[in-house]
Every structure is written in structure tokens, then in C-alpha cells.
C-alpha positions in Angstrom: 152.7 137.3 40.7 151.8 139.5 43.7 151.0 137.7 46.9 147.9 139.1 48.7 146.9 137.7 52.0 143.7 137.8 54.1 143.6 137.5 57.8 140.0 136.6 58.3 137.8 134.9 55.7 134.3 136.0 56.8 131.7 137.5 54.6 133.7 140.5 53.6 137.0 138.7 53.2 135.3 136.0 51.2 133.5 138.5 49.0 136.8 140.3 48.1 138.7 137.1 47.4 135.8 135.8 45.3 135.8 139.1 43.3 139.6 138.7 42.6 139.3 135.1 41.6 136.6 135.9 39.1 138.2 139.1 37.7 141.1 140.0 35.4 143.2 140.6 38.6 143.5 136.8 39.0 146.3 136.5 36.4 148.7 138.7 38.5 147.6 138.1 42.1 148.1 135.0 44.2 145.7 134.8 47.2 146.5 133.4 50.7 144.3 133.3 53.7 144.1 132.3 57.4 141.0 131.9 59.5 140.2 130.0 62.6 137.2 128.5 60.9 138.4 125.5 58.7 135.1 125.4 56.7 135.7 128.9 55.5 139.2 128.0 54.4 138.0 124.9 52.6 135.5 126.9 50.7 138.2 129.4 49.5 140.7 126.6 48.8 138.3 125.2 46.3 138.4 128.5 44.4 142.2 128.5 44.3 143.1 130.5 47.4 146.1 129.1 49.3 145.4 128.2 53.0 147.9 129.3 55.6 148.5 127.8 59.0 148.8 131.0 60.9 148.5 134.8 60.8 152.4 134.8 60.9 152.5 132.8 57.7 150.1 135.1 55.9 152.2 138.2 56.8 155.5 136.5 55.9 154.3 135.3 52.5 152.4 138.3 51.3 153.3 141.8 50.3 149.7 143.0 50.8 148.0 141.9 54.0 144.3 142.5 54.4 143.0 142.7 57.9 139.5 141.4 57.4 138.6 141.0 61.0 136.5 142.9 63.6 138.0 146.0 65.1 137.7 144.5 68.5 140.1 141.7 67.4 142.9 143.9 66.2 144.6 144.5 69.5 145.0 140.7 70.2 146.0 139.8 66.6 148.6 142.5 66.2 150.0 142.1 69.8 151.0 138.6 68.8 151.9 139.2 65.1 152.6 142.9 64.5 156.4 142.2 64.8 156.3 140.2 61.6 155.4 143.2 59.4 158.2 145.1 57.6 158.4 148.4 55.8 157.8 146.6 52.5 154.4 145.2 53.5 151.2 147.1 52.8 148.5 146.8 55.5 145.0 146.9 54.1 142.4 147.5 56.9 138.7 147.0 56.5 138.2 147.5 60.2 135.6 150.2 60.9 136.8 153.2 62.9 140.5 152.3 62.9 142.9 155.1 61.7 146.2 154.7 59.9 148.1 155.9 63.0 146.8 152.9 65.0 149.1 150.5 63.1 152.4 152.3 63.3 153.1 151.6 67.0 152.0 148.0 66.8 153.7 147.1 63.5 156.5 149.3 62.1 157.0 153.0 62.4 156.8 153.6 58.7 153.9 151.2 58.1 152.2 151.5 54.7 148.5 151.4 55.2 145.4 151.6 53.1 142.1 152.2 54.9 139.1 150.6 53.3 135.3 150.8 54.0 133.5 148.3 51.8 130.0 147.0 52.1 128.3 143.6 51.9 127.0 143.9 48.3 130.6 143.0 47.4 129.2 139.4 47.7 127.3 140.0 44.5 130.0 142.1 42.7 128.0 145.2 43.4 130.0 146.7 46.3 130.6 150.4 47.0 134.0 150.8 48.6 135.7 153.9 50.0 139.5 153.9 50.2 142.1 156.2 51.7 145.9 156.1 51.2 148.1 156.5 54.3 151.7 157.7 53.9 154.2 156.4 53.0 152.1 154.0 50.8 153.0 154.6 47.2 150.6 155.4 44.4 151.4 152.1 42.7 150.6 150.2 45.9 147.4 152.1 46.5 146.3 151.6 42.9 146.6 147.8 43.2 144.3 147.9 46.2 141.9 150.0 44.3 142.0 147.6 41.4 141.1 144.7 43.7 138.0 146.4 44.9 137.0 147.5 41.4 136.8 143.8 40.7 133.8 143.5 42.9 132.0 146.8 42.6 132.6 150.6 42.4 135.1 152.6 44.4 135.7 156.1 45.6 138.8 157.7 47.1 138.3 159.9 50.2 140.5 161.7 52.6 141.9 159.7 55.4 140.2 162.0 58.0 136.8 161.2 56.5 137.0 157.4 56.7 134.9 157.3 59.9 132.2 159.6 58.5 131.9 157.7 55.3 130.9 154.5 57.2 127.3 155.8 57.4 127.2 156.6 53.7 128.2 153.2 52.3 129.5 150.8 55.0 126.5 150.6 57.3 123.8 152.0 55.0 122.8 148.7 53.5 121.3 147.7 56.9 119.5 151.0 57.0 118.1 150.5 53.5 117.1 146.9 54.4 115.1 148.2 57.4 113.4 150.8 55.2 112.6 148.1 52.7 111.2 145.8 55.3 108.7 148.4 56.3 107.3 148.7 52.8 107.1 144.9 52.4 105.4 144.5 55.8 102.9 147.2 54.8 102.2 145.2 51.5 101.6 142.0 53.6 99.2 143.9 55.9 97.0 144.8 53.0 97.0 141.3 51.5 99.7 141.6 48.9 101.9 138.6 48.4 105.3 139.1 50.2 107.3 137.8 47.2 105.5 140.1 44.8 106.1 143.1 47.1 109.8 142.2 47.5 110.4 141.9 43.8 108.6 145.1 43.0 110.2 147.1 45.8 113.7 145.7 45.1 113.5 146.6 41.5 112.2 150.1 42.4 115.4 150.5 44.5 117.5 149.4 41.6 115.8 151.7 39.2 115.8 154.6 41.6 119.5 154.2 42.2 120.1 154.3 38.4 118.1 157.4 38.2 120.2 159.0 40.8 123.5 158.1 39.1 122.6 158.2 35.4 119.6 160.5 34.7 121.4 163.8 35.1 118.7 165.1 37.5 119.3 166.2 41.0 117.6 164.3 43.8 115.2 167.1 44.4 114.3 167.2 40.7 113.7 163.4 40.8 111.4 163.7 43.8 109.4 166.4 41.9 109.1 164.2 38.9 107.2 161.6 40.9 105.2 164.1 42.9 102.1 165.2 41.0 100.4 168.2 42.7 97.6 166.9 45.0 98.5 163.2 44.2 99.3 160.1 46.1 103.1 160.7 46.3 102.6 164.1 47.8 100.3 162.6 50.5 103.0 160.1 51.4 105.8 162.6 51.4 103.9 164.8 53.8 103.7 161.9 56.3 107.4 161.2 55.9 108.2 164.8 56.6 105.8 164.9 59.5 107.8 162.0 60.9 111.1 164.0 60.3 112.6 161.3 58.1 115.5 163.5 57.1 116.3 164.4 60.7 116.1 160.8 61.8 118.5 159.7 59.0 120.9 162.5 60.1 120.7 161.2 63.7 121.2 157.6 62.5 124.4 158.7 60.6 125.7 160.6 63.6 125.2 157.6 65.9 127.0 155.4 63.4 130.0 157.7 63.2 130.1 158.3 66.9 130.5 154.6 67.4 133.3 154.5 64.9 135.2 157.1 66.9 134.6 155.0 70.0 136.1 152.0 68.3 139.2 154.0 67.4 140.1 154.7 71.0 
């Protein structure tokens, strides 16, 4: 069995561990975790995850150590516990904006690191996770981490130097999509449509539209044209979105997200 430990058992850490427990990975992986919140630990223990008494214990017991904490907590956690890492350990970081080089001075010079940008749909097994391998991590070690994230969604491998930029695409974008969705649901309520009806219809429209993007074979521009009859209702709505510079606003949103990631990395 391969020992995999999680420092932090919040929403993202819980989602990943839940995915492993419910997948084919569970027959070759033993999970360990530590969190300051006892209730989170109890919830995971009931699923078969072994509780640990400290960060040190997680590091010493596990070959793969997931840092499932906020970037702002890393300095404190590793200042106290970085010395317990060895060259044989693989650090798996889901901390936004933190590069592979950050870990080497505070753990070991040849630290093996995998950078991961997951998203909250992992909670439903529908995550979209970007991963990057940092040398000297081996292909075998990297593939195991990829397999873990495949257990709770889809993955994509990206270059290490694009892990900050990818945050806007999959890591933070669920919040942007939720805000966009909220505007449609609020509109429906304002014209007397039941909120639950609007939510169900719009959510299914998002699901179906996503499948059209991935499975139809059409480009996004072609998909827009398919919905947009000349002189029809969709064209009228699209004109207003373009007047409001939707695409430019999204671009600025992404830039702000990435700029913050670079700030966190300093």
C-alpha cells in the first residue's frame, strides 16, 4: 500500500480523499490526514482515513504529502515542519500561486513537487484539475498523483510556468460561473418565474452547453451561430452582452485573478 497524507482536511482536501475512497485507487492507497478541526477528522475517519496527531506525523508516515491548506499558511507550517521532509517524499501542493521553487529552501534541496490546481466540483466527482510535474519528481510518482485526481474528475497536464495562469481557467472560474448564473436566476425571479424552476433550467443549460463544447465537434463560434437566428431573440441578447464588453470584462477578471496569484507567490 502507498501511504498518502493530507495536511488540511477542508473542502478541497475532503473532496480529494472522498474521491480516492470511492474509487479503484482505494485498494492500493492508504490515506492519512491532520487538521486542527476535530470534526473534519472525525468525518474522514468514518470513511477509513487514518487520523494523525500532527503535521510531523503525516510527513513521517507518508510518501506523498498533500498540502491542502491556504497559501498564507504555508510559511508557518513549513517553518515548523519542513525539516521532516526527505528526498523520498513527494510534496503535492494545491496552494494557489505557489511555485515549485518555493519548497526547496524550506524542505530539501532536491524536493519532489507536484503542483495542482483543482476546483470545488471535485466534491461531486466532477472536478477539473490542472497538474504540473517539478523535477526531480519521477514519471511514476507524477502518474500516481494524476490517478488520484482522475478519481474525482478530469485532469490536464500543463507546464509548470503556466500554473498561475491556469487558475483563472479552472480554479477560480466556478465562482465566476456562479455569479453569471445568479444574474440569470435573479432576472427570472424579477419577471415572476419560480426561482427553483429557473435554477433547474439554467443549470441544465450549463451542463448541456458544456457537453456541446466538449463533444459536438463544433467550435465555440459555430455553436454561438447555431443558436443565433438572424434577427431573433438570441442576437438581440448577444448585442447587449457585446455592448457591455463581456469578453473584455472576462479578460480583465482573469488578469486580476492571475495577478493575485503572482502576489501570493512572493
